[in-house]
N, C-alpha and C positions, 0 to 999 in steps of 0.2 A: 640478693646478699638479705636475711632478714637478722634486726634487734630485737632480742628477748631480753628482759629488764626482769631476774628470778631469783627466787627467795631459794632454791635449791646451791647446797653448796656445795654439790660434786656433779661435773660437767663430763662425758663421757662424747670422743667423738669416733663415730660409729664406724670412720672410714680407714682411722689407722687406728684406733683401743688404745688412743689415749686417753689419758684418766687427768682430771684438771682440778684443783681447788678451789673456788673463785673464795675463799678465807683467806687464800693466798694473795691470789695473783688478781681480784676485782675485775677483770673481764678478761676472758678468750675466743679466739676467733677459734672452727672448726671448718675442714676442706670442705665442708658441701655450704659452705657459704654462711654460716651462722655465726652470730656473734653474741656471746652471752655476757651479761652485765652484772652483776650486782644488784639487789633494786634498795636496800634498804642504803643507800649511801646517797649523800649530798645531788641537788641537782646539776652543781656545776662538776663535782670527781666523775659523777654520770657524763654528762658532756664530755670530760677531758678524757675518760677512759673511752669511750667510742671516736671518738676524732685517734686515738691512737690503733683502735684496732682495725678500725677502718684502714685504714693505709699502710700500718702490716699488713693484711690480708690483701688487699689489692698491690704491694711491689712481693710480695712470695707468692700467691696464684697464678695472676694477673702474668705480672712483671717476671716471674721466675730469680727474684733474688736471693740471696741466700736469707732465711729467718734474722740473723742473729745482726749483720747489713739492715735489713727491712727494720730493726728493733728501733736501731741506734734512731735512725733516718723517723723514724713515727714516732722516738723524746723528742729530737728536735723539734718537728712540724708541731709537735702538743705545744710545746713551751711557748713557741711562737704563733700559733690560734690564737691562744688563750693569756 
């Protein structure tokens, strides 16, 4: 897993061909294990988004939990940690 802090607004998951707009989502994970986070956020916001995306990726890809449930769990963990 690699985390990229990028200025690019568009991220493409080449496995699923999904296109993500980082201006709307601020951070996304892709099926190849990469996490992209918008670079021009505050340090606290970057950490918060990184925690969320790492947890959500692990739950969906490694544990095969539905994405909607994984998102809710990641939101809860994010609030508990920060």
